[in-house]
C-alpha positions as CSV (number, residue, x, y, z in Angstrom):
1,M,-6.5,13.4,-5.5
2,T,-4.2,16.2,-6.3
3,E,-3.1,17.2,-2.8
4,P,-0.1,15.3,-1.4
5,V,-0.4,13.5,1.9
6,T,2.5,11.8,3.5
7,G,1.7,8.4,5.1
8,D,-1.2,10.4,5.4
9,A,-36.5,5.1,-5.0
10,G,-38.9,3.6,-6.8
11,A,-37.8,3.0,-10.4
12,S,-39.4,4.7,-13.3
13,G,-38.7,5.1,-17.0
14,P,-37.7,2.4,-19.5
15,E,-37.3,-0.4,-17.1
16,P,-36.2,-3.3,-19.5
17,T,-33.5,-1.0,-20.8
18,R,-32.1,-0.2,-17.4
19,R,-32.3,-3.8,-16.1
20,Q,-30.1,-5.0,-19.1
21,A,-27.1,-4.1,-16.7
22,L,-28.1,-6.6,-14.1
23,A,-26.9,-9.7,-15.9
24,S,-23.6,-8.2,-16.2
25,M,-23.6,-7.5,-12.5
26,A,-23.9,-11.2,-11.9
27,G,-20.5,-11.5,-13.5
28,I,-21.7,-13.6,-16.3
29,G,-21.2,-12.9,-20.0
30,M,-19.6,-9.5,-19.7
31,A,-18.0,-8.3,-22.9
32,G,-14.3,-7.9,-22.7
33,L,-13.7,-10.3,-19.8
34,V,-11.6,-13.0,-21.2
35,G,-10.6,-15.8,-18.8
36,V,-12.5,-14.3,-15.8
37,P,-14.4,-17.1,-14.0
38,A,-18.1,-16.5,-13.6
39,L,-19.0,-15.1,-10.1
40,P,-22.1,-16.1,-8.1
41,R,-25.2,-14.4,-9.3
42,P,-26.1,-11.5,-6.8
43,R,-29.1,-12.2,-4.7
44,S,-32.3,-10.8,-6.3
45,A,-30.3,-9.2,-9.1
46,A,-33.5,-8.5,-11.0
47,A,-34.8,-6.5,-8.1
48,L,-31.9,-4.0,-7.7
49,S,-33.3,-0.5,-7.2
50,D,-32.2,2.7,-8.9
51,L,-30.5,3.6,-5.5
52,Q,-28.5,0.4,-5.8
53,L,-27.6,0.9,-9.4
54,A,-26.5,4.5,-8.5
55,G,-24.4,3.2,-5.7
56,Q,-22.4,1.2,-8.3
57,R,-20.9,4.5,-9.4
58,V,-20.0,5.9,-6.0
59,I,-16.8,5.7,-3.9
60,S,-17.2,6.4,-0.2
61,S,-14.9,7.7,2.4
62,Y,-15.0,8.1,6.2
63,P,-13.2,10.0,8.9
64,G,-10.8,8.5,11.4
65,L,-9.6,4.9,12.2
66,T,-13.0,3.3,12.5
67,P,-15.6,3.2,9.7
68,P,-19.1,4.4,10.9
69,Q,-21.9,1.8,10.9
70,S,-23.6,3.8,8.1
71,L,-20.8,2.8,5.8
72,F,-21.3,-0.9,6.6
73,D,-25.0,-0.3,6.1
74,D,-24.5,1.1,2.7
75,I,-22.2,-1.6,1.6
76,T,-24.6,-4.4,2.8
77,A,-27.4,-2.6,1.1
78,G,-25.5,-2.6,-2.3
79,Q,-25.5,1.1,-2.3
80,T,-21.7,2.0,-2.7
81,S,-19.1,0.4,-4.9
82,G,-16.1,1.0,-2.8
83,V,-14.1,3.0,-0.3
84,I,-11.0,5.3,-0.6
85,F,-8.6,5.4,2.4
86,F,-6.4,8.3,3.6
87,G,-3.6,8.6,6.1
88,E,-6.2,9.4,8.8
89,N,-7.7,6.0,8.3
90,I,-4.5,4.2,8.8
91,S,-2.5,3.7,11.9
92,S,-0.7,0.4,10.9
93,D,-0.9,-2.4,8.3
94,A,-2.6,-4.7,10.8
95,Q,-5.2,-2.0,11.7
96,I,-6.1,-1.2,8.1
97,A,-6.1,-4.8,7.1
98,G,-8.6,-5.4,9.8
99,V,-10.8,-2.6,8.6
100,V,-10.6,-4.0,5.0
101,S,-11.6,-7.4,6.3
102,Q,-14.8,-6.0,7.9
103,L,-15.7,-4.0,4.8
104,R,-15.3,-7.2,2.7
105,Q,-17.6,-9.2,5.1
106,A,-20.2,-6.5,4.7
107,Q,-19.9,-6.8,1.0
108,A,-20.4,-10.5,1.2
109,R,-23.9,-9.9,2.6
110,S,-24.8,-7.4,-0.2
111,P,-26.9,-8.2,-3.3
112,I,-23.9,-7.3,-5.5
113,G,-21.8,-10.3,-6.5
114,V,-18.4,-8.6,-7.2
115,P,-15.7,-7.3,-4.9
116,L,-15.6,-3.8,-3.5
117,L,-13.1,-1.3,-4.9
118,L,-10.7,-0.7,-2.1
119,M,-8.4,2.1,-3.0
120,T,-5.8,4.6,-1.9
121,D,-3.1,7.0,-3.3
122,Q,0.2,5.2,-3.1
123,E,2.3,7.1,-5.7
124,G,5.5,6.9,-3.9
125,G,7.9,9.4,-2.3
126,L,5.8,12.2,-0.4
127,V,2.4,10.8,-1.5
128,R,1.9,7.5,0.3
129,R,-1.1,6.6,2.6
130,L,0.4,3.2,3.7
131,P,3.7,3.0,5.3
132,G,6.5,1.5,3.1
133,E,6.9,1.0,-0.6
134,P,7.3,2.7,-3.0
135,V,9.7,4.9,-1.2
136,L,11.1,6.6,-4.3
137,S,9.1,9.5,-5.8
138,E,8.1,9.5,-9.4
139,K,10.7,12.1,-10.0
140,Q,13.4,10.1,-8.5
141,V,12.3,7.1,-10.5
142,G,12.4,9.2,-13.8
143,A,15.9,10.6,-12.9
144,S,17.4,7.3,-12.0
145,S,20.0,5.4,-14.1
146,D,17.3,2.9,-15.2
147,P,13.9,4.7,-15.2
148,V,12.0,1.6,-16.6
149,G,13.6,-0.7,-14.1
150,A,12.9,1.6,-11.2
151,A,9.3,2.1,-12.3
152,T,8.8,-1.6,-12.6
153,S,10.1,-2.1,-9.2
154,A,7.9,0.7,-7.7
155,G,4.8,-0.9,-9.5
156,T,5.5,-4.3,-8.0
157,S,6.1,-3.0,-4.6
158,A,3.1,-0.7,-4.6
159,G,0.9,-3.6,-5.6
160,Q,2.3,-5.9,-3.1
161,N,1.9,-3.3,-0.3
162,L,-1.8,-2.7,-1.1
163,A,-2.6,-6.3,-1.7
164,G,-0.9,-7.1,1.7
165,V,-3.7,-5.2,3.5
166,G,-6.5,-6.3,1.1
167,M,-6.7,-3.3,-1.2
168,N,-7.2,-3.8,-4.9
169,V,-6.9,-0.3,-6.5
170,N,-4.1,2.2,-6.5
171,L,-4.9,5.7,-7.7
172,A,-1.5,5.8,-9.4
173,P,0.6,6.5,-11.4
174,V,0.5,10.2,-12.1
175,L,1.3,10.7,-15.8
176,D,1.4,14.5,-15.7
177,V,4.4,15.8,-17.7
178,Y,5.8,18.8,-15.8
179,Y,6.5,22.0,-17.9
180,K,8.7,23.9,-15.3
181,S,10.7,22.8,-12.3
182,G,9.0,23.5,-9.0
183,N,5.6,23.9,-10.5
184,F,2.4,22.4,-9.1
185,I,3.0,18.8,-10.0
186,D,6.8,18.9,-9.7
187,Q,7.0,20.6,-6.3
188,Y,6.1,17.3,-4.6
189,Q,8.1,15.2,-7.2
190,R,4.9,13.6,-8.5
191,S,6.0,13.6,-12.2
192,Y,8.4,11.2,-13.7
193,S,9.8,13.9,-16.0
194,H,9.5,17.0,-18.2
195,D,10.1,14.6,-21.1
196,P,6.8,13.0,-22.3
197,A,8.6,9.8,-23.5
198,V,10.1,9.2,-20.2
199,C,6.7,9.7,-18.5
200,A,5.2,7.3,-21.0
201,E,7.9,4.6,-20.5
202,C,7.7,4.8,-16.7
203,G,4.0,4.9,-16.5
204,Q,3.6,1.9,-18.7
205,A,6.2,0.0,-16.7
206,F,4.6,0.9,-13.3
207,I,1.2,-0.1,-14.6
208,T,2.2,-3.4,-16.0
209,A,4.1,-4.3,-12.9
210,Q,1.5,-3.3,-10.4
211,Q,-1.4,-4.9,-12.2
212,A,0.6,-8.1,-12.4
213,T,0.1,-8.2,-8.6
214,G,-3.7,-8.1,-8.9
215,V,-4.1,-4.4,-7.9
216,A,-5.6,-2.1,-10.6
217,A,-3.8,1.0,-11.6
218,T,-5.1,4.5,-12.2
219,A,-3.5,6.8,-14.7
220,K,-4.0,10.5,-13.8
221,H,-4.8,13.4,-14.2
222,F,-6.1,13.4,-17.9
223,P,-5.4,15.3,-20.0
224,G,-2.6,16.6,-17.8
225,L,-1.8,18.9,-14.9
226,G,1.9,19.3,-15.9
227,S,1.4,22.9,-17.1
228,A,-0.2,24.1,-13.8
229,T,1.9,26.7,-11.9
230,R,2.8,26.2,-8.3
231,S,-0.3,28.0,-7.0
232,Q,-2.8,26.3,-9.4
233,N,-4.3,23.7,-7.2
234,T,-7.8,22.5,-8.2
235,D,-8.4,21.2,-4.6
236,L,-8.5,24.9,-3.6
237,G,-10.2,26.7,-6.5
238,P,-10.7,27.0,-10.2
239,V,-7.8,26.3,-12.5
240,T,-7.6,27.2,-16.1
241,L,-4.7,25.8,-18.2
242,N,-4.2,27.8,-21.4
243,V,-2.2,25.2,-23.3
244,T,-2.7,24.8,-27.0
245,L,-4.3,21.8,-28.5
246,S,-0.9,21.0,-30.1
247,Q,0.8,21.1,-26.7
248,L,-1.9,18.8,-25.2
249,H,-1.4,16.4,-28.0
250,S,2.4,16.5,-28.2
251,I,3.1,16.8,-24.4
252,D,0.3,16.2,-21.9
253,E,-1.4,13.3,-23.5
254,V,1.7,11.5,-24.8
255,P,1.8,9.0,-21.9
256,Y,-1.8,7.8,-22.2
257,P,-1.6,5.6,-25.3
258,S,1.2,3.7,-23.6
259,A,-0.7,3.3,-20.4
260,I,-3.8,2.1,-22.4
261,R,-1.7,-0.3,-24.3
262,A,-0.4,-1.6,-20.9
263,G,-4.2,-2.2,-20.0
264,V,-4.6,0.4,-17.3
265,K,-7.8,-0.3,-15.6
266,L,-8.9,3.2,-14.7
267,V,-8.2,6.9,-15.7
268,M,-8.7,9.9,-13.5
269,L,-9.6,13.2,-15.1
270,S,-8.5,16.5,-13.8
271,W,-10.7,19.3,-12.5
272,A,-8.8,21.9,-14.5
273,V,-10.4,23.7,-17.4
274,Y,-8.7,23.3,-20.9
275,P,-10.0,25.9,-23.3
276,A,-8.4,24.2,-26.1
277,L,-10.9,21.4,-25.6
278,D,-13.7,23.0,-23.5
279,R,-13.7,26.8,-22.6
280,R,-16.2,26.3,-19.7
281,L,-16.2,23.0,-18.0
282,P,-13.5,21.2,-16.0
283,A,-12.2,18.0,-17.6
284,G,-14.2,15.7,-15.4
285,L,-17.4,17.4,-16.2
286,S,-16.8,17.9,-19.9
287,P,-18.2,15.4,-22.5
288,T,-15.7,16.9,-24.9
289,V,-12.6,16.1,-22.7
290,I,-13.9,12.6,-21.8
291,G,-14.6,12.1,-25.5
292,E,-10.9,13.1,-26.1
293,L,-10.0,10.2,-23.8
294,R,-12.5,7.7,-25.2
295,G,-12.1,8.7,-28.8
296,R,-8.6,10.0,-29.7
297,N,-7.0,7.9,-27.1
298,A,-9.3,4.9,-27.4
299,F,-9.7,4.2,-23.6
300,T,-12.5,1.7,-23.0
301,G,-11.9,1.2,-19.2
302,V,-13.3,3.0,-16.1
303,T,-13.2,6.7,-15.7
304,I,-13.0,8.2,-12.2
305,T,-13.3,11.7,-11.0
306,D,-10.9,13.5,-8.8
307,A,-12.3,14.6,-5.4
308,L,-15.9,15.7,-5.9
309,E,-15.5,18.2,-3.1
310,A,-12.6,20.0,-4.8
311,G,-12.7,23.8,-4.7
312,A,-12.6,23.8,-8.5
313,L,-16.1,22.6,-8.5
314,N,-17.5,25.2,-6.1
315,A,-19.5,26.9,-8.9
316,F,-21.2,23.7,-10.0
317,G,-23.7,23.3,-7.1
318,T,-24.3,20.7,-4.5
319,T,-22.8,17.3,-4.1
320,G,-25.7,15.9,-5.8
321,Q,-25.6,18.4,-8.7
322,K,-22.0,17.8,-9.3
323,A,-22.5,14.1,-9.2
324,V,-25.3,14.2,-11.9
325,T,-23.3,16.4,-14.0
326,A,-20.2,14.3,-13.9
327,A,-22.2,11.1,-14.5
328,G,-24.0,12.8,-17.4
329,A,-20.7,13.9,-18.9
330,G,-19.4,10.3,-19.1
331,M,-17.6,9.7,-15.7
332,D,-18.1,6.2,-14.5
333,L,-17.0,6.4,-10.8
334,L,-17.5,9.5,-8.5
335,L,-15.0,9.9,-5.8
336,C,-16.5,11.1,-2.6
337,S,-13.4,11.7,-0.6
338,A,-14.5,14.4,2.0
339,R,-14.3,11.7,4.8
340,D,-18.0,12.1,5.4
341,I,-20.3,9.4,4.6
342,T,-23.3,11.7,3.9
343,Q,-21.3,13.1,0.8
344,A,-21.5,9.7,-0.8
345,R,-25.1,9.2,0.2
346,S,-26.0,12.6,-1.3
347,A,-24.3,11.6,-4.6
348,T,-26.0,8.2,-4.7
349,S,-29.4,9.7,-4.0
350,A,-29.1,12.3,-6.6
351,L,-27.9,9.8,-9.2
352,A,-30.9,7.5,-8.4
353,T,-33.3,10.3,-8.7
354,A,-31.8,11.5,-11.9
355,L,-31.9,8.0,-13.3
356,G,-35.5,7.4,-12.3
357,N,-36.9,10.6,-13.8
358,G,-34.9,10.4,-17.0
359,Q,-32.5,13.1,-16.4
360,L,-29.7,10.5,-17.0
361,D,-30.0,8.4,-19.9
362,P,-30.6,4.7,-18.8
363,T,-28.5,3.2,-21.7
364,A,-25.4,5.3,-20.8
365,F,-26.0,4.8,-17.1
366,N,-26.0,1.0,-17.6
367,A,-22.9,1.1,-19.8
368,A,-21.0,2.9,-16.9
369,V,-22.3,0.4,-14.4
370,N,-21.2,-2.5,-16.6
371,R,-17.7,-1.0,-17.0
372,V,-17.3,-0.6,-13.2
373,T,-18.8,-4.2,-12.6
374,A,-16.5,-5.7,-15.2
375,L,-13.5,-4.0,-13.4
376,R,-14.6,-5.3,-10.0
377,A,-15.0,-8.8,-11.4
378,T,-11.3,-8.9,-12.4
379,L,-10.2,-8.0,-8.9
380,S,-10.2,-9.9,-5.6
């Protein structure tokens, strides 16, 4: 998410190919999971529908303090992979911990044998959904006398804070390298530094410390929003960042190899357009930009979109059309964060239809589901 908030069905197509994902969804024999105990096999795994497979790629949201029954229904039906929480969902630690417990109980009744992804943006400073740590902003961390130590402390405290209420994914840290003081990412102190090396060191330290608490980290917003001017907000409308390929490689992308070496579980792509890589499509809809992350930067984990309802995507159709485009481009998880359960349902339905009619390649679809499932199997 780019906006700061304080505190704040029937299957068709090549069936055997599509169903190859289901053994992985049982938590058994997933490539790359070393030392992770086998989880119970999901009930009726072989009978998962396209709608259920599609749901494994969708993150839901809801308004207010009390989740609607429809969200519990979707979880129990195995038709969503997780929930993102905002300030409006949280009145206290005890309140949100109770909600999380209820959501987990619904998941226990689902046919999917891995935990829900339960996430929020707890970057620090002005951008915190939960009360408490980390209190320092990323800019304060980067400007401190011991940036790596401060980032380590922030990562540990962020992880402990989320884990304390039952959440298991933090949509942090921001790895954007700000170009000018007071610009879009710096005005809310969301960047560690204008120095790519400092951003890399701090990001790596935060990720390592937080993930040691059992909470997955998310590096964002690839390939970088650090050059965006104060008014260039992808939540509000289209943003084009005319940085050169040399600048992207020598400034914006510098923190990512360090984050990937630290084992960061997720990477969020931005909704800006980068003509140096793709003249037309926002990063999270662009196979070229996603290829830059997977290829040049060798990331093998889970990709996640920024808010699917962002103004930057207004020209790309309905929720369903945007979901299918993003999934087809190579995004694993689609963030439906409009606080409206029908948004996630629209995305899931569109993905299921596109999978069933062959618009989305089943092999690539299963690979995405497997990455998400493998991530979920490492969390509690």
